[in-house]
C-alpha positions as CSV (number, residue, x, y, z in Angstrom):
1,M,96.3,121.8,116.7
2,K,94.5,118.5,116.1
3,V,95.7,115.7,118.2
4,H,95.9,112.6,116.4
5,I,96.8,110.5,119.5
6,V,94.0,109.8,122.3
7,K,93.8,107.9,125.4
8,G,94.1,104.1,125.0
9,D,96.1,104.1,121.8
10,L,99.2,101.8,121.6
11,V,102.2,104.1,120.8
12,E,105.9,103.7,120.2
13,V,108.6,106.0,121.6
14,I,110.6,107.6,118.5
15,S,113.6,109.4,120.5
16,G,115.0,109.8,123.9
17,D,116.4,107.2,126.4
18,E,113.1,105.0,125.9
19,K,113.4,104.8,122.2
20,G,111.7,101.7,120.6
21,R,109.5,101.0,123.7
22,R,105.7,100.6,123.4
23,G,103.0,101.4,125.7
24,T,99.4,102.4,126.0
25,V,98.4,106.2,126.5
26,Q,97.0,106.9,129.9
27,R,96.2,110.4,129.4
28,V,96.7,113.5,127.1
29,I,97.7,116.6,128.7
30,R,97.0,120.0,126.8
31,N,98.5,123.3,127.7
32,R,100.9,122.3,130.3
33,W,101.8,125.0,132.6
34,R,105.5,126.3,131.9
35,P,107.5,129.1,133.9
36,P,106.3,132.6,133.1
37,R,109.3,133.7,131.2
38,K,108.9,130.9,128.7
39,G,105.2,131.8,128.3
40,Y,102.0,129.7,127.5
41,N,101.9,127.7,124.4
42,P,98.6,126.2,123.6
43,D,100.1,123.8,121.1
44,D,102.1,122.4,123.7
45,V,100.7,118.8,124.3
46,W,102.2,115.8,126.3
47,V,101.2,112.5,126.9
48,V,101.6,109.9,129.9
49,V,102.5,106.3,128.7
50,A,102.1,103.4,130.8
51,G,105.6,102.1,132.0
52,I,107.5,104.5,129.9
53,N,109.3,107.6,131.3
54,L,109.4,106.4,135.0
55,V,110.5,108.7,137.7
56,K,110.8,108.4,141.5
57,K,109.0,110.8,143.6
58,H,109.9,111.0,147.4
59,Q,106.4,111.4,149.2
60,R,106.1,112.3,152.7
61,P,102.7,112.1,155.1
62,T,100.6,115.2,154.8
63,G,98.2,115.9,157.6
64,N,95.6,113.3,158.4
65,V,95.1,112.4,154.6
66,R,95.9,108.7,153.9
67,T,98.1,108.8,151.0
68,Q,101.0,106.3,149.9
69,V,104.1,107.2,151.7
70,G,107.8,106.7,150.8
71,I,109.7,106.5,147.3
72,I,106.8,106.2,144.6
73,E,107.5,105.2,140.9
74,R,105.3,106.6,138.5
75,E,105.0,107.7,134.8
76,A,106.1,111.2,133.8
77,P,104.6,113.1,130.8
78,I,106.6,112.9,127.3
79,R,105.9,115.3,124.5
80,I,103.5,114.0,121.9
81,S,106.1,114.7,119.1
82,N,108.2,111.9,120.5
83,V,105.7,109.2,120.3
84,M,104.1,107.6,117.1
85,L,100.8,105.7,116.7
86,V,101.0,102.0,116.3
87,T,98.4,100.4,114.0
88,P,96.6,97.3,115.2
89,D,96.4,95.3,111.9
90,A,100.1,95.9,110.9
91,N,101.7,96.3,114.4
92,K,104.0,99.1,113.0
93,R,104.3,102.8,113.8
94,T,102.4,105.2,111.3
95,R,101.1,108.6,111.1
96,A,97.2,109.4,111.4
97,N,95.2,111.7,109.6
98,Y,91.5,112.2,109.6
99,K,89.5,111.3,106.5
100,E,85.8,111.3,105.8
101,T,83.9,107.8,105.5
102,S,80.9,107.0,103.1
103,E,78.7,107.9,106.1
104,G,80.0,111.6,106.3
105,E,81.7,111.0,109.6
106,Y,85.4,111.8,110.2
107,V,87.7,109.0,111.4
108,R,91.3,108.5,111.9
109,Y,93.0,107.1,108.9
110,S,96.6,105.7,108.1
111,R,97.6,106.6,104.5
112,K,100.6,104.4,104.7
113,Y,98.7,101.2,105.3
114,D,95.4,102.3,103.7
115,E,93.1,101.6,106.5
116,F,90.9,103.2,109.1
117,L,92.1,103.2,112.6
118,P,89.5,101.9,115.1
119,K,88.6,104.1,118.2
120,P,90.6,102.5,121.4
121,Q,89.2,100.4,123.8
122,E,88.4,102.1,127.2
123,S,89.9,99.7,129.8
124,S,88.9,100.3,133.4
C-alpha cells in the first residue's frame, strides 16, 4: 500500500472525537503490532499527529535512568484512514495521488485543486 501522507504534512482529522482539528504529522507507523489472534496486517498504517488524540500515561521511576516521572500527556497513534491531507495553497483537505512531472519524476498531486503538492519542510 502506497502511503500518501508523510512526516511533516498538515492533516485534518475526519472522524472520531477530534473531528475537524488539524495538526502536523510527527511520524508514520507501518505494521503496528496487534495481538496474535488478530494477526499481522502489513497494510495497517497509523500516524501520530501533534496535539491530536492526547492520552495520559502514568510513568514511575525505573532504575537509575533519568526519565520523566508522573502523569505524562502525549499523542497516541490514530489510523491513517481517519486523517486527510490539507493542501498548502487552498488550505482545504484533499486526496493525494502520484503523477509524473515533465522531468519524469513522480510527485504527489491533488486532482481536486489541479496542483502538485510540495514536499513537507523538515522542522527540527
